[in-house]
N, C-alpha and C positions, 0 to 999 in steps of 0.2 A: 612207248615203243617208237622207234625211228625207222622201222623196216619199210621197204617198198616191195610191191608185188613184182617178183621176177618171173621170167618166162617159165611156163609149166604146161603140162598136158595131163589129162586124167584118163586112166584105163579102168573100165568097169563102173558098176553102179551099185555094188553090194553094200550092205550095212556096216561091215567091218572096214575101217578106213586106215590107210597108211600113207605117209608122205616119205619120199625117197630122196636122199642127199648123196650126190656122187662123190667119187674119189678125186685125188689131186690131178691125176693124169687124164681124166675123162669128164665130159659133160654128161647130160642126162641120157644121151644115146648109148652110154656105156652099159646101161641096163637093157638095151634092146634085145640081146640074145635070150633073156629070161622072160620077156613079156609074153611070148606065145604060150608059155607054160603057166601063166597066172589065170586064176578063175575070176572073171569079171562079174559073175552073177552073185558070188558070195562076198566079194571084196571090192573096194575102190582104192586105186593107187594113184597118187599124184607125184609125177616126176618133175623135178625142178632143175633149172640151170642156175648155178651160182653166178654172181656178177663176175664178168671176165671170161665166161665160158659159154659155148654153144650160142643160143640166140641172144644171150646177154654179154657176148664177147666185148662189145663196145661200151658197156655200162661202167660208169665211174663208181668208185667206192673205196672204202678203207681196206677191203679184202682181208677181213678177219673172220674167225670162227663166230665171234659175237654178232657180226653183221649177217652172216649166213643164218644164224639162229633167228634173228629178228625178221629177216626177209621171209624165212620159211613160215614163221607165225603169221606174217601178213598175208601169205598165200592161203593159209588155213582159214584166216578170217574171211577172205574173199570167197572161198568155197563154202563158207558157213559151217565149217567143221568145228564143233565145240570140243570134241575129244577124238583122239586118233593115236595111232602108233607112229613111231619114226624109225625108218630103216636107213642107216648110215653106213656107207662103204668107206673105209679108211679114214680120211680127214672128215668125211661126212658123219662118222660116228662120234667124233669129238664135238662137232656142232650140235648133234642130237642131244648130247648131255647138257649143253647150255640151254637148249629149248626146255629140257626137263627142269632146270633151275629157274628159268624165266616164267614157266607156266606149268607148275607141277600138277595142277588139277586137270589139265587138258591132255597130258601125255599118258596114254594107257600103258605103253610099254616101249622099250627100245630094242631093236634088233641091230646089232653091230656086226658088220661083215669085215673081218680083218681090221677092226676099228681102232683108231688111235685113242689111247687112254687119256683121261683128264690131266694126267701129268705131262703129256706131250711125248716126244720120242727122242732118245739121246742120240745126237749126231755131233761128233767132234772131229776136229782136224780134217784129214783128207776126206772123210765121209761127209762132213758138212760141205766141203768145197764141191764134192761131186753133186750133191743135191742142189746147192745154191747155183751152181753153174748150169744145171739142167734147164733153167729158164731160157738161156740163149743157145745151148748146145744140145742138139738132138742125140748125139752119141752118149751124152750123160744120161738122158732119159732111157735110152736103150739098155745101158749098163744096169741101171736101177731095176727096170722091168725084168731083165734077164735074171738078175740076182734074186729078186723077190718071187720069182716063179721057179726057183730051184735049179735054174739052168737047163730046164727040160723042154722049153718051147723052141720050135724051129725058127729059122731066120725070117720066113715069110710072116709068121705070126707076130714076131717081135717088131718087124718093120711096119706092119699094119697098125699095131698099137701105138708106136711112136708117131707115125704119120697122122693118125686121128688126134693124138694128144696135141701135136704142134698146130694142127689146123683148127682145133676146137677150143683153144685157150689163148688168152693174151699173155705175152711173156711177162708183162708188168704184174698182172694179177697172180699168175703162177708163182712168181718169185715172192710176192708179198704174202700169199697164203702160207708159204713154208714157215715164215717166222711165227705165224700164229699157231699152226697145228703142231709144229715141232717143239717150240720153245714156251708157249703158254702153258701154265700149270695152275689148275684149279682143283686138284684132287682132294684137297681138304674140304672143299664145299660139297663134294659128292659122297664122302665117307658115310657108310651106313644108310644110304638112300634106299628106301624099300621098293622102288620101282621094279617091276618085272623086266628082266633083261635076258635076251638070247644072244649068245656070241657064236657066230659062225666063222670058222677059220679054216684055212687050207693046210693040210699036212705038210706041204712043200714050201710054206712061207717061213723063211728064217727070221723075218723082221717082226711080224705081228701074228705069230702062230700060237699054238697052245701054251707054251711057256710064258710068253709075254702076257697072255690073258690071265694066267694064274697069278702072276706077280702084280697085276694092276687091277683090272676090272673085278676079278673074282674076290679080291681083297676088300673092295669098297662097296660092292652091291650084294647084299646078303641073299637077294632073290635072283641072282644071275645063274645061268646054266650055259655050259659050253658044248658045242657040237663041232667035231672035226671032220672036214670033208676030205676023203682020200683023193689022190691024184690031182690035187688042186694047190695052186700057189696063192698069191695075194689078190688075184683078180677073179674071184669066184663067180661073179655074175657073168663073166665072159668065158671062163674056163669050164665051169660046171653049172650052166644056167638052169638046167632041169632040177638038179639036186637043191640048188639054192631056193628056187621057187617052191619046191615041195616043203623044205624046212620052214620057210617063211609062213606058208599057209597052215602047216601043222600047228605052228606056234600061235598065229593070230586066231585060229579057229578053235583053240583049246577051250 
């Protein structure tokens, strides 16, 4: 392992443990709205900042999903967590699967929130240019967030999301992660993996909603189940924090 311990904080001290990996647009503070709804007596949650984000904004790195997975396992080692679940939002869900491949005996389950599949995400032509340009162009970030929330969020909400995204990520890391989460494909390695998986998706997410999950994750993980959140797009921890927290704890406490 070549991981390093990246910035993190822990909520709770319960026996059921979960490590959380954030999405492309947000650092670990993107989970803040759901924290108040989590039960710290029954569960322990470790929230991480990937290199190039949040408290790790100045950290050097390759900025790949493989590196995120290695760093997250290094955090688990420091915490003394022998086994735990991994909760990954969007690109974090792709890194969670690499953790499962790297340390199958340690990962109790995966909860993917609008999670990028092991095959990556098809972005071609103008769509690729929109995403690649988002590193330097806040308007591109806004367009992506608006689209993936179904065009239903108001200007103030979108502006706040974009502002936090720009402030809490380095442009170089943001751009580099795109290549890894969108174009990396290791789905042959996860086919028929018996790990328990919960997939939480927003009904209003046109990118990584129910159809995308049925075509990817549910094909490859025989013990995966899908839960669709109403009135929610791609950013469930911020759009429907109470519902996400409840679904997570129902699953972890089963």
